[in-house]
SEVEX-703215 format. One record per atom (N, C-alpha, C): atom name; residue in one letter; x, y, z. Coordinates in nm, 3 decimals, m for minus. Example, Ala and Ser with C-alpha at 12.3 -4.5 7.8 and 13.67 -1.06 7.14 Angstrom:
+------+------+---------+---------+---------+
: atom : type :       x :       y :       z :
+------+------+---------+---------+---------+
:    N :    A :   1.319 :  m0.569 :   0.780 :
:   CA :    A :   1.230 :  m0.450 :   0.780 :
:    C :    A :   1.320 :  m0.330 :   0.780 :
:    N :    S :   1.285 :  m0.225 :   0.708 :
:   CA :    S :   1.367 :  m0.106 :   0.714 :
:    C :    S :   1.290 :   0.003 :   0.787 :
+------+------+---------+---------+---------+
//
This chain:
+------+------+---------+---------+---------+
: atom : type :       x :       y :       z :
+------+------+---------+---------+---------+
:    N :    X :   0.084 :  m0.119 :   0.000 :
:   CA :    X :   0.000 :   0.000 :   0.000 :
:    C :    X :   0.088 :   0.124 :   0.000 :
:    N :    X :   0.063 :   0.213 :  m0.092 :
:   CA :    X :   0.140 :   0.336 :  m0.103 :
:    C :    X :   0.098 :   0.435 :   0.005 :
:    N :    X :   0.196 :   0.492 :   0.071 :
:   CA :    X :   0.169 :   0.595 :   0.170 :
:    C :    X :   0.136 :   0.724 :   0.096 :
:    N :    X :   0.047 :   0.806 :   0.154 :
:   CA :    X :   0.003 :   0.929 :   0.090 :
:    C :    X :   0.033 :   1.049 :   0.180 :
:    N :    X :   0.085 :   1.156 :   0.116 :
:   CA :    X :   0.117 :   1.278 :   0.190 :
:    C :    X :   0.062 :   1.399 :   0.117 :
:    N :    X :   0.026 :   1.500 :   0.190 :
:   CA :    X :  m0.013 :   1.630 :   0.135 :
:    C :    X :   0.087 :   1.732 :   0.183 :
:    N :    X :   0.134 :   1.815 :   0.090 :
:   CA :    X :   0.221 :   1.927 :   0.126 :
:    C :    X :   0.154 :   2.053 :   0.073 :
:    N :    X :   0.112 :   2.141 :   0.164 :
:   CA :    X :   0.059 :   2.270 :   0.121 :
:    C :    X :   0.177 :   2.366 :   0.104 :
:    N :    X :   0.161 :   2.463 :   0.018 :
:   CA :    X :   0.271 :   2.554 :  m0.010 :
:    C :    X :   0.384 :   2.485 :  m0.083 :
:    N :    X :   0.349 :   2.388 :  m0.167 :
:   CA :    X :   0.449 :   2.306 :  m0.235 :
:    C :    X :   0.509 :   2.371 :  m0.359 :
:    N :    X :   0.468 :   2.492 :  m0.391 :
:   CA :    X :   0.512 :   2.552 :  m0.518 :
:    C :    X :   0.657 :   2.600 :  m0.516 :
:    N :    X :   0.717 :   2.614 :  m0.399 :
:   CA :    X :   0.856 :   2.662 :  m0.394 :
:    C :    X :   0.916 :   2.637 :  m0.256 :
:    N :    X :   1.043 :   2.663 :  m0.245 :
:   CA :    X :   1.113 :   2.662 :  m0.116 :
:    C :    X :   1.101 :   2.533 :  m0.038 :
:    N :    X :   1.075 :   2.548 :   0.091 :
:   CA :    X :   1.067 :   2.436 :   0.183 :
:    C :    X :   0.957 :   2.338 :   0.142 :
:    N :    X :   0.845 :   2.389 :   0.095 :
:   CA :    X :   0.735 :   2.302 :   0.053 :
:    C :    X :   0.775 :   2.212 :  m0.062 :
:    N :    X :   0.839 :   2.268 :  m0.164 :
:   CA :    X :   0.882 :   2.188 :  m0.279 :
:    C :    X :   0.989 :   2.087 :  m0.237 :
:    N :    X :   1.082 :   2.128 :  m0.153 :
:   CA :    X :   1.187 :   2.038 :  m0.106 :
:    C :    X :   1.127 :   1.924 :  m0.022 :
:    N :    X :   1.028 :   1.955 :   0.059 :
:   CA :    X :   0.963 :   1.854 :   0.140 :
:    C :    X :   0.889 :   1.753 :   0.051 :
:    N :    X :   0.820 :   1.803 :  m0.050 :
:   CA :    X :   0.749 :   1.715 :  m0.144 :
:    C :    X :   0.847 :   1.620 :  m0.213 :
:    N :    X :   0.960 :   1.673 :  m0.255 :
:   CA :    X :   1.062 :   1.588 :  m0.320 :
:    C :    X :   1.115 :   1.481 :  m0.224 :
:    N :    X :   1.140 :   1.520 :  m0.100 :
:   CA :    X :   1.192 :   1.425 :   0.000 :
:    C :    X :   1.090 :   1.315 :   0.030 :
:    N :    X :   0.965 :   1.352 :   0.044 :
:   CA :    X :   0.862 :   1.253 :   0.071 :
:    C :    X :   0.847 :   1.156 :  m0.047 :
:    N :    X :   0.850 :   1.210 :  m0.168 :
:   CA :    X :   0.840 :   1.124 :  m0.287 :
:    C :    X :   0.958 :   1.027 :  m0.292 :
:    N :    X :   1.075 :   1.076 :  m0.258 :
:   CA :    X :   1.195 :   0.991 :  m0.257 :
:    C :    X :   1.181 :   0.879 :  m0.154 :
:    N :    X :   1.107 :   0.907 :  m0.047 :
:   CA :    X :   1.085 :   0.807 :   0.057 :
:    C :    X :   0.965 :   0.716 :   0.027 :
:    N :    X :   0.909 :   0.727 :  m0.093 :
:   CA :    X :   0.804 :   0.635 :  m0.135 :
:    C :    X :   0.661 :   0.682 :  m0.120 :
:    N :    X :   0.641 :   0.806 :  m0.080 :
:   CA :    X :   0.506 :   0.858 :  m0.066 :
:    C :    X :   0.450 :   0.903 :  m0.200 :
:    N :    X :   0.318 :   0.887 :  m0.217 :
:   CA :    X :   0.245 :   0.956 :  m0.322 :
:    C :    X :   0.217 :   1.094 :  m0.264 :
:    N :    X :   0.271 :   1.198 :  m0.327 :
:   CA :    X :   0.261 :   1.333 :  m0.271 :
:    C :    X :   0.158 :   1.414 :  m0.348 :
:    N :    X :   0.064 :   1.469 :  m0.272 :
:   CA :    X :  m0.031 :   1.564 :  m0.328 :
:    C :    X :   0.025 :   1.702 :  m0.300 :
:    N :    X :   0.063 :   1.770 :  m0.407 :
:   CA :    X :   0.125 :   1.902 :  m0.399 :
:    C :    X :   0.015 :   2.007 :  m0.410 :
:    N :    X :  m0.002 :   2.086 :  m0.306 :
:   CA :    X :  m0.108 :   2.186 :  m0.304 :
:    C :    X :  m0.048 :   2.325 :  m0.292 :
:    N :    X :  m0.098 :   2.416 :  m0.377 :
:   CA :    X :  m0.053 :   2.556 :  m0.373 :
:    C :    X :  m0.142 :   2.638 :  m0.465 :
:    N :    X :  m0.130 :   2.768 :  m0.454 :
:   CA :    X :  m0.209 :   2.857 :  m0.541 :
:    C :    X :  m0.156 :   2.860 :  m0.684 :
:    N :    X :  m0.025 :   2.847 :  m0.700 :
:   CA :    X :   0.037 :   2.859 :  m0.833 :
:    C :    X :   0.039 :   2.724 :  m0.903 :
:    N :    X :  m0.065 :   2.699 :  m0.983 :
:   CA :    X :  m0.083 :   2.570 :  m1.047 :
:    C :    X :   0.031 :   2.534 :  m1.140 :
:    N :    X :   0.086 :   2.629 :  m1.213 :
:   CA :    X :   0.194 :   2.597 :  m1.306 :
:    C :    X :   0.315 :   2.539 :  m1.234 :
:    N :    X :   0.347 :   2.592 :  m1.118 :
:   CA :    X :   0.462 :   2.543 :  m1.043 :
:    C :    X :   0.439 :   2.404 :  m0.982 :
:    N :    X :   0.321 :   2.383 :  m0.926 :
:   CA :    X :   0.297 :   2.252 :  m0.866 :
:    C :    X :   0.271 :   2.146 :  m0.972 :
:    N :    X :   0.221 :   2.187 :  m1.088 :
:   CA :    X :   0.208 :   2.092 :  m1.200 :
:    C :    X :   0.346 :   2.036 :  m1.237 :
:    N :    X :   0.442 :   2.126 :  m1.252 :
:   CA :    X :   0.578 :   2.084 :  m1.289 :
:    C :    X :   0.638 :   1.995 :  m1.180 :
:    N :    X :   0.620 :   2.032 :  m1.055 :
:   CA :    X :   0.672 :   1.952 :  m0.944 :
:    C :    X :   0.606 :   1.815 :  m0.940 :
:    N :    X :   0.474 :   1.812 :  m0.952 :
:   CA :    X :   0.402 :   1.686 :  m0.947 :
:    C :    X :   0.449 :   1.591 :  m1.058 :
:    N :    X :   0.472 :   1.645 :  m1.176 :
:   CA :    X :   0.522 :   1.562 :  m1.286 :
:    C :    X :   0.661 :   1.509 :  m1.254 :
:    N :    X :   0.745 :   1.593 :  m1.195 :
:   CA :    X :   0.882 :   1.554 :  m1.160 :
:    C :    X :   0.885 :   1.438 :  m1.061 :
:    N :    X :   0.793 :   1.439 :  m0.964 :
:   CA :    X :   0.796 :   1.340 :  m0.856 :
:    C :    X :   0.686 :   1.235 :  m0.866 :
:    N :    X :   0.615 :   1.233 :  m0.979 :
:   CA :    X :   0.501 :   1.142 :  m0.997 :
:    C :    X :   0.396 :   1.161 :  m0.889 :
:    N :    X :   0.369 :   1.287 :  m0.858 :
:   CA :    X :   0.269 :   1.320 :  m0.758 :
:    C :    X :   0.142 :   1.373 :  m0.822 :
:    N :    X :   0.062 :   1.441 :  m0.743 :
:   CA :    X :  m0.064 :   1.498 :  m0.788 :
:    C :    X :  m0.063 :   1.646 :  m0.754 :
:    N :    X :  m0.098 :   1.729 :  m0.851 :
:   CA :    X :  m0.105 :   1.874 :  m0.829 :
:    C :    X :  m0.250 :   1.914 :  m0.803 :
:    N :    X :  m0.271 :   1.993 :  m0.697 :
:   CA :    X :  m0.404 :   2.044 :  m0.666 :
:    C :    X :  m0.389 :   2.193 :  m0.635 :
:    N :    X :  m0.456 :   2.274 :  m0.715 :
:   CA :    X :  m0.455 :   2.417 :  m0.687 :
:    C :    X :  m0.541 :   2.441 :  m0.563 :
:    N :    X :  m0.484 :   2.509 :  m0.465 :
:   CA :    X :  m0.554 :   2.529 :  m0.339 :
:    C :    X :  m0.508 :   2.658 :  m0.273 :
:    N :    X :  m0.605 :   2.740 :  m0.235 :
:   CA :    X :  m0.580 :   2.859 :  m0.155 :
:    C :    X :  m0.631 :   2.827 :  m0.015 :
:    N :    X :  m0.542 :   2.813 :   0.080 :
:   CA :    X :  m0.582 :   2.770 :   0.215 :
:    C :    X :  m0.669 :   2.871 :   0.288 :
:    N :    X :  m0.681 :   2.993 :   0.234 :
:   CA :    X :  m0.768 :   3.092 :   0.296 :
:    C :    X :  m0.911 :   3.083 :   0.244 :
:    N :    X :  m0.936 :   2.990 :   0.152 :
:   CA :    X :  m1.068 :   2.975 :   0.090 :
:    C :    X :  m1.126 :   2.838 :   0.126 :
:    N :    X :  m1.236 :   2.838 :   0.201 :
:   CA :    X :  m1.295 :   2.713 :   0.249 :
:    C :    X :  m1.331 :   2.618 :   0.135 :
:    N :    X :  m1.385 :   2.670 :   0.026 :
:   CA :    X :  m1.423 :   2.585 :  m0.087 :
:    C :    X :  m1.300 :   2.522 :  m0.151 :
:    N :    X :  m1.191 :   2.596 :  m0.158 :
:   CA :    X :  m1.067 :   2.544 :  m0.213 :
:    C :    X :  m1.012 :   2.432 :  m0.126 :
:    N :    X :  m1.017 :   2.449 :   0.004 :
:   CA :    X :  m0.969 :   2.346 :   0.097 :
:    C :    X :  m1.059 :   2.223 :   0.089 :
:    N :    X :  m1.190 :   2.243 :   0.073 :
:   CA :    X :  m1.282 :   2.131 :   0.059 :
:    C :    X :  m1.251 :   2.051 :  m0.068 :
:    N :    X :  m1.216 :   2.120 :  m0.175 :
:   CA :    X :  m1.178 :   2.052 :  m0.300 :
:    C :    X :  m1.052 :   1.969 :  m0.281 :
:    N :    X :  m0.955 :   2.023 :  m0.207 :
:   CA :    X :  m0.834 :   1.948 :  m0.177 :
:    C :    X :  m0.868 :   1.824 :  m0.097 :
:    N :    X :  m0.955 :   1.837 :   0.002 :
:   CA :    X :  m0.994 :   1.724 :   0.086 :
:    C :    X :  m1.060 :   1.615 :   0.002 :
:    N :    X :  m1.137 :   1.653 :  m0.099 :
:   CA :    X :  m1.200 :   1.554 :  m0.187 :
:    C :    X :  m1.096 :   1.474 :  m0.263 :
:    N :    X :  m0.990 :   1.542 :  m0.309 :
:   CA :    X :  m0.883 :   1.472 :  m0.381 :
:    C :    X :  m0.809 :   1.378 :  m0.286 :
:    N :    X :  m0.785 :   1.422 :  m0.165 :
:   CA :    X :  m0.711 :   1.341 :  m0.067 :
:    C :    X :  m0.789 :   1.215 :  m0.031 :
:    N :    X :  m0.917 :   1.228 :  m0.009 :
:   CA :    X :  m0.998 :   1.112 :   0.030 :
:    C :    X :  m0.998 :   1.090 :   0.180 :
:    N :    X :  m1.032 :   0.969 :   0.220 :
:   CA :    X :  m1.053 :   0.938 :   0.362 :
:    C :    X :  m0.928 :   0.901 :   0.439 :
:    N :    X :  m0.819 :   0.873 :   0.369 :
:   CA :    X :  m0.698 :   0.831 :   0.440 :
:    C :    X :  m0.578 :   0.913 :   0.397 :
:    N :    X :  m0.497 :   0.948 :   0.495 :
:   CA :    X :  m0.377 :   1.027 :   0.470 :
:    C :    X :  m0.274 :   0.990 :   0.575 :
:    N :    X :  m0.150 :   0.973 :   0.533 :
:   CA :    X :  m0.045 :   0.934 :   0.626 :
:    C :    X :   0.031 :   1.054 :   0.683 :
:    N :    X :   0.054 :   1.156 :   0.598 :
:   CA :    X :   0.132 :   1.272 :   0.642 :
:    C :    X :   0.070 :   1.399 :   0.587 :
:    N :    X :   0.060 :   1.500 :   0.672 :
:   CA :    X :   0.013 :   1.632 :   0.630 :
:    C :    X :   0.119 :   1.733 :   0.671 :
:    N :    X :   0.174 :   1.805 :   0.572 :
:   CA :    X :   0.270 :   1.912 :   0.599 :
:    C :    X :   0.200 :   2.044 :   0.566 :
:    N :    X :   0.164 :   2.119 :   0.670 :
:   CA :    X :   0.099 :   2.248 :   0.652 :
:    C :    X :   0.207 :   2.356 :   0.638 :
:    N :    X :   0.250 :   2.378 :   0.518 :
:   CA :    X :   0.359 :   2.471 :   0.491 :
:    C :    X :   0.311 :   2.602 :   0.429 :
:    N :    X :   0.188 :   2.607 :   0.383 :
:   CA :    X :   0.138 :   2.725 :   0.312 :
:    C :    X :   0.127 :   2.844 :   0.406 :
:    N :    X :   0.149 :   2.958 :   0.353 :
:   CA :    X :   0.135 :   3.081 :   0.428 :
:    C :    X :   0.216 :   3.189 :   0.363 :
:    N :    X :   0.186 :   3.309 :   0.397 :
:   CA :    X :   0.258 :   3.419 :   0.335 :
:    C :    X :   0.288 :   3.527 :   0.437 :
:    N :    X :   0.385 :   3.605 :   0.403 :
:   CA :    X :   0.420 :   3.719 :   0.488 :
:    C :    X :   0.335 :   3.839 :   0.448 :
:    N :    X :   0.288 :   3.910 :   0.547 :
:   CA :    X :   0.207 :   4.029 :   0.520 :
:    C :    X :   0.293 :   4.151 :   0.542 :
+------+------+---------+---------+---------+
//
């Protein structure tokens, strides 16, 4: 059974590096971020899944949850921005 992980804020920096590390460790990684072009490229690189998600929008988070399904092994809440 493949382990599943979600990384929010996966479009760059620590989020992208974390997604790569989890994929290397055998996880199916769901890469979530606002910038779809960046997470699309990352998901293709690591054989993951790209989901456009704005964590400040309830409907967007609900859509992410639908993709994730009922079981998840690891959640990395990395999304956020400086104001």
